[in-house]
MDAnalysis code that builds the backbone (N, CA, C; Angstrom):
import MDAnalysis as mda
import numpy as np

u = mda.Universe.empty(162, n_residues=54, atom_resindex=np.repeat(np.arange(54), 3), trajectory=True)
u.add_TopologyAttr("name", ["N", "CA", "C"] * 54)
u.add_TopologyAttr("resid", np.arange(1, 55))
u.add_TopologyAttr("resname", ["UNK", "UNK", "UNK", "UNK", "UNK", "UNK", "UNK", "UNK", "UNK", "UNK", "UNK", "UNK", "UNK", "UNK", "UNK", "UNK", "UNK", "UNK", "UNK", "UNK", "UNK", "UNK", "UNK", "UNK", "UNK", "UNK", "UNK", "UNK", "UNK", "UNK", "UNK", "UNK", "UNK", "UNK", "UNK", "UNK", "UNK", "UNK", "UNK", "UNK", "UNK", "UNK", "UNK", "UNK", "UNK", "UNK", "UNK", "UNK", "UNK", "UNK", "UNK", "UNK", "UNK", "UNK"])
u.atoms.positions = np.array([
    [0.837, -0.999, -0.395],
    [0.045, 0.266, 0.236],
    [0.596, 1.483, -0.556],
    [0.633, 2.448, -0.847],
    [1.768, 3.259, -0.926],
    [1.360, 4.041, 0.171],
    [-0.226, 4.533, -0.046],
    [-0.532, 5.457, 0.889],
    [-2.261, 4.813, 1.893],
    [-2.847, 5.662, 2.572],
    [-3.683, 6.279, 2.910],
    [-4.440, 7.031, 4.085],
    [-5.438, 6.859, 3.947],
    [-6.275, 8.188, 5.059],
    [-7.525, 7.808, 5.817],
    [-6.094, 8.543, 7.246],
    [-7.335, 7.942, 8.231],
    [-8.314, 9.126, 9.453],
    [-9.211, 7.986, 10.023],
    [-9.578, 9.547, 10.474],
    [-9.906, 8.339, 11.997],
    [-9.370, 9.476, 13.046],
    [-9.342, 8.940, 14.358],
    [-9.496, 10.320, 15.121],
    [-9.863, 10.099, 16.696],
    [-9.616, 10.968, 17.516],
    [-7.899, 11.859, 16.754],
    [-8.010, 12.846, 18.173],
    [-6.994, 13.629, 17.817],
    [-6.166, 12.985, 18.818],
    [-6.184, 13.112, 20.181],
    [-5.171, 12.034, 21.082],
    [-5.098, 10.829, 20.580],
    [-5.320, 9.855, 19.710],
    [-4.740, 9.267, 19.256],
    [-3.558, 9.476, 17.549],
    [-4.053, 10.509, 17.376],
    [-3.155, 11.089, 16.622],
    [-1.825, 11.755, 16.818],
    [-2.242, 12.590, 17.581],
    [-0.787, 12.639, 18.687],
    [0.019, 12.106, 18.924],
    [-1.258, 10.327, 19.627],
    [0.222, 9.431, 20.319],
    [0.971, 8.851, 18.729],
    [0.097, 9.154, 17.949],
    [0.967, 8.121, 16.369],
    [1.930, 9.166, 15.590],
    [2.037, 10.253, 16.547],
    [2.348, 11.901, 15.263],
    [4.135, 11.963, 16.451],
    [3.882, 11.409, 17.579],
    [4.451, 12.097, 18.717],
    [6.099, 11.657, 18.575],
    [7.110, 13.535, 18.934],
    [8.421, 13.103, 19.107],
    [8.756, 11.789, 20.260],
    [10.415, 11.470, 20.272],
    [11.269, 10.873, 21.126],
    [11.390, 12.169, 22.635],
    [10.925, 12.808, 23.032],
    [10.666, 13.241, 24.549],
    [9.633, 13.561, 25.007],
    [8.894, 13.687, 24.480],
    [6.759, 14.003, 24.743],
    [7.148, 13.633, 25.536],
    [5.433, 13.672, 26.243],
    [4.655, 13.218, 27.249],
    [3.880, 11.829, 26.071],
    [3.714, 12.271, 24.777],
    [2.695, 11.402, 24.058],
    [3.407, 10.227, 23.624],
    [5.410, 9.972, 23.664],
    [5.942, 9.373, 22.881],
    [5.631, 8.338, 23.805],
    [5.511, 6.669, 22.503],
    [5.471, 5.565, 23.743],
    [5.741, 4.490, 22.437],
    [5.531, 3.481, 22.447],
    [5.953, 2.252, 21.990],
    [4.375, 2.061, 20.943],
    [3.707, 3.127, 21.021],
    [1.982, 2.768, 19.636],
    [3.269, 3.854, 18.249],
    [4.193, 5.198, 19.058],
    [4.703, 6.136, 18.352],
    [5.802, 4.906, 17.342],
    [7.100, 4.364, 18.240],
    [7.983, 3.863, 17.806],
    [7.423, 3.145, 16.566],
    [6.307, 2.202, 17.171],
    [6.162, 1.396, 16.234],
    [5.000, 2.142, 14.662],
    [4.735, 2.926, 15.211],
    [3.966, 3.413, 13.332],
    [4.736, 3.808, 12.909],
    [5.918, 4.400, 13.024],
    [6.652, 5.709, 12.534],
    [7.999, 4.926, 11.993],
    [7.978, 3.530, 12.510],
    [9.086, 2.531, 11.874],
    [8.301, 2.045, 10.211],
    [7.225, 1.953, 10.202],
    [7.015, 1.730, 9.457],
    [5.846, 2.573, 8.023],
    [6.281, 3.678, 8.877],
    [5.117, 4.561, 8.065],
    [5.343, 6.240, 8.442],
    [5.009, 6.804, 7.452],
    [5.407, 7.982, 7.533],
    [4.500, 9.085, 8.578],
    [3.597, 9.352, 10.106],
    [2.111, 9.647, 10.152],
    [2.078, 10.752, 9.814],
    [1.177, 12.044, 10.341],
    [1.010, 13.313, 9.833],
    [-0.366, 14.031, 10.335],
    [-0.722, 14.577, 10.896],
    [-2.340, 14.705, 11.167],
    [-1.943, 16.320, 10.065],
    [-3.182, 15.619, 8.782],
    [-3.419, 16.823, 7.547],
    [-4.175, 17.692, 8.334],
    [-5.650, 18.044, 9.337],
    [-6.421, 18.497, 9.121],
    [-7.107, 18.137, 10.747],
    [-7.432, 18.688, 11.182],
    [-8.723, 18.582, 12.597],
    [-10.585, 18.888, 11.504],
    [-10.662, 17.787, 12.200],
    [-12.704, 18.476, 11.831],
    [-13.481, 17.951, 12.835],
    [-13.703, 19.754, 13.250],
    [-14.613, 20.038, 14.317],
    [-15.848, 19.044, 14.291],
    [-16.483, 19.136, 15.802],
    [-17.189, 19.123, 16.037],
    [-18.459, 19.314, 15.692],
    [-18.752, 20.062, 15.428],
    [-19.646, 20.532, 14.726],
    [-20.325, 20.055, 13.378],
    [-18.531, 19.317, 12.802],
    [-19.436, 18.530, 11.241],
    [-20.341, 17.319, 11.064],
    [-20.309, 16.579, 12.827],
    [-21.092, 15.681, 12.880],
    [-22.315, 16.098, 13.831],
    [-23.265, 14.744, 13.652],
    [-24.470, 15.797, 14.157],
    [-24.842, 13.706, 14.929],
    [-25.897, 14.021, 15.532],
    [-26.148, 12.746, 16.420],
    [-27.572, 11.469, 15.488],
    [-27.409, 11.068, 15.861],
    [-27.907, 9.408, 15.200],
    [-29.774, 9.573, 15.619],
    [-30.532, 9.108, 14.846],
    [-32.153, 9.918, 15.892],
    [-32.453, 7.862, 16.156],
    [-31.495, 6.893, 15.969],
    [-31.713, 6.415, 17.001],
    [-33.007, 5.897, 17.783],
])
């Protein structure tokens, strides 16, 4: 696979893209950055979503 675009919570994205010696840096960042080049493209505001009528 050459590229992929994923949507996830901002907190998860920060952990995936964290740099060494930061609070969010851990094994998840190490493993992700070893096999790919993750980056945060943009933020989606809460107003972009609406509640389900279930």
